[in-house]
N, C-alpha and C positions, 0 to 999 in steps of 0.2 A: 409149343406152349402159348405163343402170342394168339394163335388162332382159338385155342381153348379158353384163354382169357377173354378174348372178345366175345365168345359165345357165352361165356358164364355172365358177362355184364349184361348182355342183351337179355338173357333170360331171367337174371336175379337182381340186376342192379341197373335197370335202365335209367334211373334218375341220375347216375353218375355220367351218362353221355348228354344229358339235357341241362345239367346244372354245373357251374364252377365249384371247386370244393378245395378244402386244405388237405394236403398230404404231408403226414408225420414222417420226417426222414431223419434217421440217427446216423446214417453214413454205414451201417451194417448191411450184411448180405440182404436180409428181407425187404427192407425198405428201399434199398438201391435198385433191386429187381423191380419192385412195384412202381418206383418212379419211371423206370425205363419203359416198362409195360404201358403205363398210363400214357406216357409221351409218344409211344409208337401207336397207340389206340387213338391218337388225336384228341385225348380229353383236355378239358380246361382246368388248370389247378395251380395253386400256389404251393410252395415248399415252406415247412417250418422245421427248425432245427433247435434243440435244447442243449446248451452247454451247462452241465451240472458242476463243472469245476472240481470234479474229483479225482481226474487221472492225470493232471498236469499236462504235459506237452502231448499225451494221447489224445485228449479231450480236444486240444487245439487242432490236431492233425484230423480229428473226425469232422469238425466244423470246415476246415480247409476243403476237405473232400467234397462236402455238401455244397459249398459255396462255388466251386470248380463245376460241379454238377449242373446247378441252377443256371450258371452262366452259359454253359454249353448248350443246354436245352431252352435257354431263353425264357426261364421261369422266375417270377418273382419269389424272393426268398425272405422269410422272416426269422430272425435270429434273436434268441433270449439266454442271457447269462443268468445263472441262479446261484444264490448263496445256499446251497443245499444243506452244508452243516449247519449253518445258522438256523435254518428251518427245523433240523432234527432236534437241535437243543431247545429251541423254542417251544414245539409242539410235541416233545417226547415221543416220537415215532420212528420206525426203522428207516435207514436209508432208501431202501426200495419204496416203502410207502411214502416218503417224501418226495421222490423223484416222481413217482406216479401222479400224487396229488398236484405237484406243481406243474408238471407237463399238461395234464388235462385241463386244469383251471386255465392254463394260458391258451391252449387250443380252443376252448369255448370262448374266451374273450376275444381271440382273433376273429372267430366265426361270427360273433354278434357285431364287431366293428368293423367288418369287411363284407363285400357282397359274395361271401362264400357260404354255400347252402350245407355243406356236410364237411365231416372230418373223417379221412380215410387212413387207417392204419394197416400194417402189414403182418398181422398175425397170420399164421398158416397152421396146417394140420398137425404138426408135430407140437406146436404151442397148445393146440386144442387137446390133445392127447395128454401132454404134461399137466395141464389144468385139471383133466378128469381125474388123472392119478392123485394128484394133491388133494383134490376136494374129497375123493374117496376115502383117503386117510384121516380126514377131518370130520367124518360122520355127516357128510352133506346128503340131503334129499335129491329129489328128481332135479331141482333148479340148479344144483352146484354139479350134478353128474352131466348135464346136457352140454357142457363145455362153454367155449367163448361164443357168444351169439353173434350172427352174422350182422345184425343191426341192433343198436342200442340208442335211442334218442336220435341224435343227427350223426352218431359214428356209423361208419360202413367198413367192413373187412372183407374184401373180395378175394383174397388169397387163402382162405380157409379150405378150399378144396386142392391146394396143392401142399406137397410135402417139402421139407428142407432140402432133400437130395435133388427135387425137380428145380428148386430156385437155383442151388448151387451149379447145377448142369447148365442150365439157361444162362447164368451170369459168366460162366466160363466160355461158353459158346459164343456169347456176344461182346466177350472182352469188358464186361462191366465190372469196374473196381469195387472193392468194398473194405470196410475196416473191421478187425477182429477186436473185440472187448475182452482183455485178459481175464478180467473179472469173472467172466462167463465161464471160466474153467475151474473156479475156486468151488469144490464140492461141500465146502461148510454151508453153503447156500442150499436149501431144500430142492428149489427148481433146478439148479445146476447138477445136483445129485441125480435127480430123477432122468434129466436130459443126458447125462454122460453115462449112467449106469443101468437105470431101469428100463428106459425106453429101448436102447440098443439090445438088451437082452429079450424084450418082447418082440422086437422086430425080427430077430433072428430065429423066431419059432415059425414064422411064416413070411414068404415074400410079399404077400399081399396083406400083411397084418394092418397097415395103416388105412388102406382101403376099407377093409372089414369093419375096422374101428369107426370110420366114417358113416358106414351103414348102421352100425349100433347106435351112433348119436342120432341119427335120422328117427329111429325107432324110440329112443328115449324122448326126443323132442315131441314126437307125435302123443306119447303118452302124457308127457308133462302138459300138452294142449288139452287132451281129454280131462285130466284131473282139474286143470284150471277152469274149465267149463261147468264141471260138476261142482266144484266149490263156490263158485259164483251163485249157485243155486242154494246151496246149503248156507252161505253166508246171508242171504236175504231171509232165510227161513229162522236163523237164530239170533240175528243182530239187527239193531236199529241204531240211528244216530240221533242225539240230542245235544245242542250246544256245544258242539266240537268234541263229544264223549262218545265213544261207541258202547253200546249197551247189549251184552249177550244174555240170553235167556238161559238159565241154569237147567230147567226142566228139559228145553230143547236140547241143550248139549249133552245132557245125560242119555238121551235117546239115540246118540250117534254111536255107530259100531264100525270099526274099531275105534274106540275113543282116542287112543294116543295119536293115531294117523291123522284124524280130525283136527286135534288140537294143534298138532305140528303145522298143518296147512293153514289153520286160522291164524296162528299167532307168530309164525316164523318171520314175517315181514318186519315184526315189530321188535326184532332183538332178542327174543326168549329162546333160551336153549334148555332150561330146566323143566322138564315136561312133567316130571313128578311132583316138582313143586306147584305147578298149575293144577295137577290132579288133586293134590292135598287141598289147594285153595277152593275146590269146587265143594269140599265137605267141612269147611271151616266155619267160624262164626263171621258175622258182619264186622267189617272194619279191618280185616286181615287183608294183606296185599302181597304181590310179588313184583320185583322190579327187573327190568333189563337195562341196558345202558341208556336207553332212549325212552322208555315207557313205563307206566304204572298200571298194573292190574289189580282191581279192588274188588274184594266180596262185598256186596250190599244186598242183604236179604237173599231174594232168589235171582240174583243177577251177578254178573262180572262187568265191571265199568273199566273201560280202557281209555287212557289219556297219554299225551306226551308229557315226559318230565320237564320241569321248567315252568309250569304255570302257577308255582305257589309264589305269589309277589308278597314281599313284606313292606313294600314303599309305603309311605305316607304323603299325601298330597294336601296342600294347604288351598282353601278354595275362599276367594274374596267375592261374595256375591255381587259387589258392584263392579268387578273388574276381573272376570272369568279368565283363567289362563287357557293355553292350549294343549299343554302336556299332560293332561289328565287320561286316566285309563278307561274312562267312561265318556261318552258324548253326552254332555248335561247342557240343557238349556235352563238359564236361571234369570227370572224376572219378577219385578212387583206386578200385581194385578189388584183389580178393585174388588173381585168377588170370586168365589169358587166356581170353577168352570168345568171342564171335562173331568170325568171320574175314572181313574185308572191306577193299577197298582204301579205303574211307572212313573207316577206323578205324586209329589209331595207337596202339600199345602201347609205353611207353618206360619206361626206368629213371628214376624221378623224381630220384633223388639225383645223376645225371649231368647233370641240366639245370640251368640258371640258374633263380633264383627267378622271374623274369619272362622270358617268351618273346617273340618278336617274329614278327608275322605282315606279310609284305612281298611285293613282286614281285621277279622274277629279275633279277639285275644280271650284267653281263659279269664274267667270271671267277669266279663262284660255282661251287664244287665240293661233292661229297658222296661218301660211300661206300655206294652203293645196296645195299639188302639183297638177296641172292641173285646178285648179279652180280660180285662179288669186286673189290677194290680201289678206288682212287679214280677219279672220273669227273667232268668238267665237266658242270654242269647243261645246258649248251647242247648238249653231246654226247648226254646223255640225251635231251634234247628230239628231236634229229635221229634217234637210233636208233629212237625211238619213232613217227617219221613225223608229227611234230606241225607244223601250219602256224603261220605268224607270229601268227595271231589266237589260237591255243590257248596258244602261248608267253606272249603278253601277258596272258592271261586267268589263268595258272597263279599259285597262290599258294605262298610258301615259309613254313613255320614254322622259326624259327631260335632257337637258344640262343646269344646273342652273335652271333659271325660265322658260327658253325657251322650249316649246314643239317640240320635234324632231320628234315623230312618234306616232299617235294613234295606238297602236300595232295591226297589223293584218289588218289595214283599209286605213290610209292615212299617208303618210309622209309630212314633212314640207319642202317647197321649199327652204329655207334659207340655208339648210345643204346638198343640192343635189350634186351629182357629176358633175363636170365641166371638161372642157378640160383641165384646169391648176391644177387639183386636182393631188396631188402626192401620197396620201396615201388614200385607199379605205377602208372603214370599212363595213363589211357584218354582219348584225345581222339577223339570221332566228329563228322564233318562231317555234319549233317543235311541232308535234303533241302530245297530252298527252297520 
């Protein structure tokens, strides 16, 4: 197995022979075998062990084994104790999700703060099969069915070509100790149920089942690569970006067949799962939207607009023109000038003596009105938005500069006529909205 491991590294992970890395070691069979394989292959690495404090003396025994291993192999060991239960209670997540988040966040922190270029984990072929089966039951597409990736960011998984039986045989042959986590036998957890009952039943159908599954994964990954390349071309045909918003052309979307498959590939990365709702949105009126946990998809005329949730700011910011603070959501340059200079929608010139000493930067409210320069008379801000053809997202993103309750400027778009510079103006205030 050692020679097969060395060959696999040379062909698929040459970077691990050239750069130091962090190896995640729990004390279990998989990570203990990986630790010894990497040591025997002469690789440069540190060990990292997480104690989640969930199994009392058993957790301490896991840590002790890893400490002894690090000492015997003369490897630097990074240890971290976590208040996992506290994290679960605070973030309202499962114990498994909490442990995963804590573990990987810490690994990435160590990699950033140390001269370690990669994070190496001990996932193997049985793990990939379990993940495939779990995702299959969750309605996953190609991405989920491709199993555990060999590479993801700085993470490397060099054991994916080996099954658990191979790892156990190697450990016994080399007298490599390991710890068993009793919780892995609890079939109330889905992964344990799949591992203990489903996978053995599948393996019993063929002695080469795991190898054949590996070949199937290769075909699926190839198909995924082809779909990905195809969808890159489709994306550029149906979508453009403006001010952080993705804009999809509805006429272009309607020409795609099969539509459901295209919608899945276009929007799955943004957390959407209700494809029928997106299909209905394509035939709804302007202003309707569908939300995922992370994004909003808005119908606006013959377009669908996509943006992350969280951009709807309700804060108000007080502006002192004579002492501009730094915590504003927009970069503004405020100064007194002698005369009107450059002309731009991003610049406001106002009669300073008609303004309050302190101005207010805020979002649009229902009932706001102003006297837009060049349009004559009073107009509700909402009607100005509508006449300009703005989408709901553009309305939400707009900022108003106000003097008291009076709108002085729809920032970057239209000034109020009441505060314009006149022949009698003695002090001209210039406010320029700078590029972000």
